RODO-2510 file (C-alpha; in nm, 4 decimals, decimal comma):
residues 110
     n   res          X          Y          Z
     1     m    -2,0125     3,4079     0,5792
     2     s    -1,6550     3,6293     0,5223
     3     l    -1,6652     3,9903     0,5520
     4     d    -1,4301     4,0572     0,2342
     5     w    -1,4204     4,4005    -0,0026
     6     n    -1,6974     4,2627    -0,2089
     7     f    -1,8864     4,2649     0,1176
     8     y    -1,8361     4,6456     0,1864
     9     l    -1,8047     4,7728    -0,1511
    10     n    -2,1751     4,5978    -0,1826
    11     l    -2,3122     4,8225     0,1686
    12     l    -2,0734     5,1355     0,0699
    13     c    -2,2404     5,1326    -0,2726
    14     s    -2,6202     5,0672    -0,1701
    15     i    -2,5841     5,3430     0,1253
    16     g    -2,4662     5,5217    -0,0958
    17     g    -2,7772     5,4176    -0,3861
    18     i    -2,9717     5,5023    -0,1133
    19     i    -2,9009     5,8581    -0,0367
    20     l    -2,9599     5,9665    -0,3946
    21     f    -3,2623     5,7273    -0,4077
    22     l    -3,3848     5,9830    -0,1279
    23     y    -3,2648     6,3199    -0,2599
    24     s    -3,3948     6,2277    -0,5740
    25     l    -3,7189     6,2045    -0,4482
    26     f    -3,7014     6,5448    -0,2933
    27     i    -3,5693     6,7244    -0,6085
    28     i    -3,8822     6,5275    -0,7832
    29     k    -4,0869     6,7245    -0,5311
    30     k    -3,9329     7,0214    -0,6421
    31     i    -4,0493     6,9353    -0,9851
    32     r    -4,3980     6,8766    -0,9389
    33     e    -4,4542     7,2214    -0,7957
    34     l    -4,3036     7,3609    -1,1007
    35     f    -4,5667     7,1828    -1,2827
    36     p    -4,8695     7,1631    -1,1451
    37     g    -5,1952     7,0721    -1,2721
    38     t    -4,9691     6,9382    -1,5872
    39     k    -5,0571     6,5221    -1,7870
    40     l    -4,6434     6,5293    -1,7012
    41     i    -4,7301     6,5116    -1,3334
    42     k    -4,8483     6,1822    -1,3733
    43     k    -4,5297     6,0928    -1,5646
    44     w    -4,3387     6,2394    -1,3040
    45     l    -4,5425     6,0043    -1,0361
    46     i    -4,3974     5,6310    -1,2150
    47     i    -4,0943     5,8063    -1,2142
    48     q    -4,1294     5,8602    -0,8141
    49     a    -4,2758     5,5483    -0,7814
    50     l    -4,0217     5,3584    -0,9617
    51     i    -3,7328     5,5408    -0,7243
    52     i    -3,9357     5,3922    -0,3943
    53     l    -3,9049     5,0708    -0,6077
    54     f    -3,5051     5,0956    -0,6024
    55     l    -3,5121     5,2547    -0,2285
    56     f    -3,6443     4,9199    -0,1362
    57     g    -3,4374     4,7743    -0,3475
    58     y    -3,1638     4,8661    -0,1923
    59     i    -3,2361     4,8167     0,1606
    60     f    -3,3268     4,4281     0,1106
    61     n    -2,9643     4,4202    -0,0869
    62     i    -2,8428     4,5441     0,2007
    63     l    -3,0478     4,2927     0,4349
    64     f    -2,9789     4,0164     0,2205
    65     l    -2,5997     4,1247     0,1878
    66     g    -2,6060     4,0522     0,5290
    67     l    -2,8076     3,7071     0,6005
    68     g    -2,5758     3,5353     0,3024
    69     f    -2,8419     3,4818     0,0543
    70     v    -2,5145     3,5692    -0,2045
    71     e    -2,7729     3,3768    -0,4840
    72     l    -3,0666     3,5751    -0,4070
    73     l    -2,8017     3,9228    -0,4984
    74     t    -2,7375     3,7539    -0,8186
    75     v    -3,0582     3,7493    -0,9297
    76     m    -3,1435     4,0896    -0,7763
    77     t    -2,8341     4,2473    -0,9441
    78     a    -2,9838     4,0961    -1,2567
    79     i    -3,3315     4,2931    -1,2266
    80     v    -3,1683     4,6289    -1,1247
    81     y    -3,0086     4,5976    -1,4608
    82     i    -3,2683     4,5508    -1,6584
    83     f    -3,5189     4,7819    -1,4526
    84     g    -3,2566     5,0482    -1,4544
    85     a    -3,2327     5,0761    -1,8542
    86     l    -3,6092     5,1259    -1,8223
    87     f    -3,6173     5,3667    -1,5913
    88     v    -3,2756     5,5783    -1,7658
    89     l    -3,5144     5,5450    -2,1236
    90     m    -3,8085     5,6997    -1,8862
    91     v    -3,6386     5,9465    -1,7188
    92     v    -3,4833     6,0969    -2,0796
    93     n    -3,7737     6,0542    -2,1791
    94     l    -3,9844     6,2637    -1,9893
    95     s    -3,6952     6,4907    -1,9649
    96     y    -3,7120     6,5991    -2,3193
    97     n    -4,1189     6,6460    -2,2831
    98     t    -4,0694     6,8693    -1,9799
    99     y    -3,8216     7,0723    -2,1463
   100     k    -4,0594     7,0690    -2,4735
   101     l    -4,3220     7,2256    -2,2468
   102     i    -4,1390     7,4486    -2,1008
   103     l    -4,0226     7,5720    -2,4690
   104     l    -4,3777     7,5721    -2,5927
   105     e    -4,5198     7,7898    -2,2791
   106     s    -4,2357     7,9808    -2,3281
   107     k    -4,2876     8,1126    -2,7330
   108     s    -4,6392     8,1411    -2,6261
   109     e    -4,5971     8,4138    -2,3981
   110     n    -4,3450     8,5806    -2,6313
***
């Protein structure tokens, strides 16, 4: 296995992704503290679980990259594309519902 620019780019992006996922988990913890007891908490927990799933995917990506499992990395890339799109849809939908809840609660306080 030759260590070319593709290897290093993949490694760098995977490590960067791991760091961003860890930071995202920290932010979700803070969001859950802002909305205790609401039905949105369950949805934020689902988002948190998906982030953890992606996090392990990136860790496995680094392991498979190091072991030279190129074919498996191609399959993982395709899986990440579809789950990434699903994840974005869920985050956008949840963000919309969270903002709507904030606006409704602020209007009811006035």
